[in-house]
Kinemage of the C-alpha trace (Angstrom):
@kinemage 1
@onewidth
@group {chain A} dominant
@subgroup {mainchain}
@vectorlist {calphas} color= white
{ca met a 1} P -15.243 10.723 0.947
{ca asp a 2} L -13.205 10.693 3.985
{ca phe a 3} L -9.628 9.861 4.444
{ca val a 4} L -8.562 7.820 7.908
{ca ile a 5} L -5.178 7.546 8.913
{ca lys a 6} L -4.412 5.513 11.911
{ca his a 7} L -1.359 3.267 13.447
{ca phe a 8} L -2.417 -0.112 13.966
{ca arg a 9} L -2.752 0.349 17.772
{ca glu a 10} L -5.582 2.990 16.899
{ca leu a 11} L -7.785 0.726 14.678
{ca thr a 12} L -10.870 -0.595 15.727
{ca thr a 13} L -11.876 -4.166 15.390
{ca glu a 14} L -14.593 -3.428 12.827
{ca glu a 15} L -11.696 -1.340 10.637
{ca leu a 16} L -9.176 -4.044 10.849
{ca val a 17} L -11.776 -6.603 9.765
{ca asp a 18} L -12.944 -4.227 6.838
{ca ile a 19} L -9.479 -3.698 5.757
{ca tyr a 20} L -8.516 -7.172 6.222
{ca lys a 21} L -11.545 -8.243 3.648
{ca leu a 22} L -10.708 -5.725 1.063
{ca arg a 23} L -6.991 -6.947 1.102
{ca ile a 24} L -7.835 -10.498 0.515
{ca ser a 25} L -10.768 -10.196 -1.735
{ca val a 26} L -8.044 -8.318 -4.127
{ca phe a 27} L -4.951 -9.884 -3.310
{ca val a 28} L -5.917 -13.691 -2.648
{ca val a 29} L -9.353 -13.862 -4.221
{ca glu a 30} L -9.341 -11.673 -7.092
{ca gln a 31} L -5.635 -12.627 -8.175
{ca asn a 32} L -6.358 -16.430 -7.395
{ca cys a 33} L -2.975 -16.173 -5.276
{ca pro a 34} L -3.150 -17.990 -2.192
{ca tyr a 35} L -0.484 -16.656 0.441
{ca gln a 36} L -0.499 -15.315 3.785
{ca glu a 37} L -1.837 -11.878 3.521
{ca val a 38} L -2.102 -10.705 6.775
{ca asp a 39} L 1.322 -10.638 8.392
{ca asp a 40} L 3.090 -9.012 11.534
{ca ala a 41} L 4.073 -5.796 9.585
{ca asp a 42} L 0.713 -4.811 10.053
{ca lys a 43} L 1.324 -4.139 13.464
{ca val a 44} L 4.085 -1.722 12.871
{ca ala a 45} L 2.256 0.032 9.962
{ca tyr a 46} L 0.095 3.214 9.404
{ca his a 47} L -3.043 2.088 7.419
{ca ile a 48} L -4.688 4.881 5.193
{ca tyr a 49} L -8.075 4.316 3.844
{ca leu a 50} L -10.675 6.600 2.175
{ca lys a 51} L -14.046 5.588 2.520
{ca asp a 52} L -17.673 6.324 1.843
{ca lys a 53} L -21.238 5.329 2.765
{ca ala a 54} L -20.393 2.309 0.865
{ca gly a 55} L -17.031 1.452 3.086
{ca ile a 56} L -13.598 1.453 2.179
{ca gln a 57} L -12.948 2.695 -1.655
{ca ala a 58} L -9.093 2.819 -1.222
{ca tyr a 59} L -6.511 1.536 0.974
{ca leu a 60} L -2.372 1.440 1.473
{ca arg a 61} L -0.038 1.077 4.239
{ca val a 62} L 3.024 2.767 5.359
{ca leu a 63} L 5.686 0.801 6.902
{ca pro a 64} L 8.594 2.339 9.064
{ca ala a 65} L 12.435 1.451 7.669
{ca gly a 66} L 13.422 -2.196 8.845
{ca ala a 67} L 9.931 -3.436 8.639
{ca lys a 68} L 10.205 -5.109 5.122
{ca phe a 69} L 12.885 -3.083 3.561
{ca ala a 70} L 15.597 -1.060 4.489
{ca asp a 71} L 13.951 2.109 3.818
{ca val a 72} L 10.149 3.114 4.505
{ca ser a 73} L 7.774 1.270 1.995
{ca leu a 74} L 4.437 1.222 1.043
{ca gly a 75} L 2.591 -1.686 0.360
{ca arg a 76} L -0.885 -3.259 -0.403
{ca val a 77} L -2.133 -0.150 -2.532
{ca ile a 78} L -5.850 -1.168 -3.410
{ca ala a 79} L -8.603 1.126 -5.254
{ca val a 80} L -11.937 -0.753 -5.486
{ca lys a 81} L -12.856 1.342 -8.686
{ca arg a 82} L -9.831 1.407 -10.687
{ca arg a 83} L -8.685 4.219 -13.214
{ca cys a 84} L -10.927 7.240 -11.274
{ca gly a 85} L -8.209 8.615 -9.496
{ca leu a 86} L -8.692 7.112 -5.734
{ca gly a 87} L -5.404 4.918 -6.305
{ca ser a 88} L -3.347 8.301 -7.135
{ca gln a 89} L -5.252 9.783 -4.053
{ca ile a 90} L -4.127 7.173 -1.691
{ca leu a 91} L -0.693 7.042 -3.044
{ca lys a 92} L -0.175 10.924 -2.587
{ca ala a 93} L -1.446 10.397 0.954
{ca gly a 94} L 0.989 7.464 1.563
{ca ile a 95} L 3.760 9.363 0.463
{ca gly a 96} L 2.620 12.345 2.891
{ca val a 97} L 2.570 9.988 5.713
{ca ala a 98} L 5.883 8.231 5.036
{ca arg a 99} L 7.488 11.706 5.171
{ca glu a 100} L 5.782 13.046 8.304
{ca lys a 101} L 5.751 10.056 10.735
{ca phe a 102} L 8.963 8.166 9.341
{ca his a 103} L 10.813 11.211 7.942
{ca ala a 104} L 11.357 9.271 4.844
{ca asn a 105} L 13.876 10.400 2.170
{ca arg a 106} L 13.389 7.403 0.085
{ca ile a 107} L 10.246 5.052 -0.416
{ca val a 108} L 9.920 1.716 -1.609
{ca val a 109} L 7.213 -0.258 -2.903
{ca glu a 110} L 7.312 -3.850 -4.457
{ca ala a 111} L 5.066 -3.250 -7.327
{ca gln a 112} L 3.090 -5.704 -9.722
{ca val a 113} L 4.710 -5.242 -13.157
{ca tyr a 114} L 1.201 -4.027 -14.651
{ca ala a 115} L 1.235 -1.162 -12.370
{ca arg a 116} L 4.489 0.195 -13.361
{ca lys a 117} L 3.047 3.133 -14.988
{ca phe a 118} L 0.902 4.047 -11.782
{ca tyr a 119} L 3.831 4.556 -9.612
{ca glu a 120} L 6.088 5.877 -12.259
{ca asn a 121} L 3.346 8.840 -12.500
{ca ala a 122} L 3.926 9.720 -8.930
{ca gly a 123} L 7.658 9.796 -9.181
{ca phe a 124} L 8.661 6.156 -8.575
{ca val a 125} L 11.514 4.618 -10.415
{ca gln a 126} L 12.418 1.078 -11.236
{ca ser a 127} L 15.153 -0.119 -8.751
{ca ser a 128} L 15.305 -3.986 -9.478
{ca asp a 129} L 15.111 -6.441 -12.347
{ca glu a 130} L 11.350 -8.340 -12.197
{ca tyr a 131} L 11.270 -11.097 -9.992
{ca leu a 132} L 8.313 -13.411 -8.927
{ca glu a 133} L 6.551 -12.583 -5.616
{ca asp a 134} L 3.634 -15.464 -4.831
{ca gly a 135} L 3.849 -16.216 -8.434
{ca ile a 136} L 3.294 -12.856 -9.748
{ca lys a 137} L 5.770 -10.614 -11.661
{ca his a 138} L 6.904 -7.697 -9.541
{ca ile a 139} L 9.688 -4.961 -9.404
{ca lys a 140} L 11.010 -2.927 -6.859
{ca met a 141} L 10.391 0.891 -7.469
{ca thr a 142} L 12.019 3.894 -5.272
{ca leu a 143} L 10.732 7.392 -4.780
{ca lys a 144} L 13.277 9.946 -3.387
{ca thr a 145} L 11.314 12.493 -1.241
{ca glu a 146} L 14.329 15.049 -0.729
């Protein structure tokens, strides 16, 4: 399996289509949540994915401070096969990119409540009450990287 780390401006059209197909299949179709999944934040993000011969197996984006939150943030975290370590691998890579590219000392995620433990295992701590985002319960979680 190969890691790919690219800024938006470096992505090929094929890569972008594959990323959007995966994100929409999970966040819009699978979760039955109609919302504008593709947004302008993609343009300032680093996109990280794990791929094999079958295609993208895990993905996330890293946003600079100010793009969505005051701090650097991670989002759109996906693993095609769940509970086999791919999510943890892509999350670890995303934290590394946030530190390297954006010198992050704090990283924020907007986590679906059911994924709280996944982020806690990586050191994130809940930093908000539960709230609804597109009809799904979320919490903000923060990782201090210092």
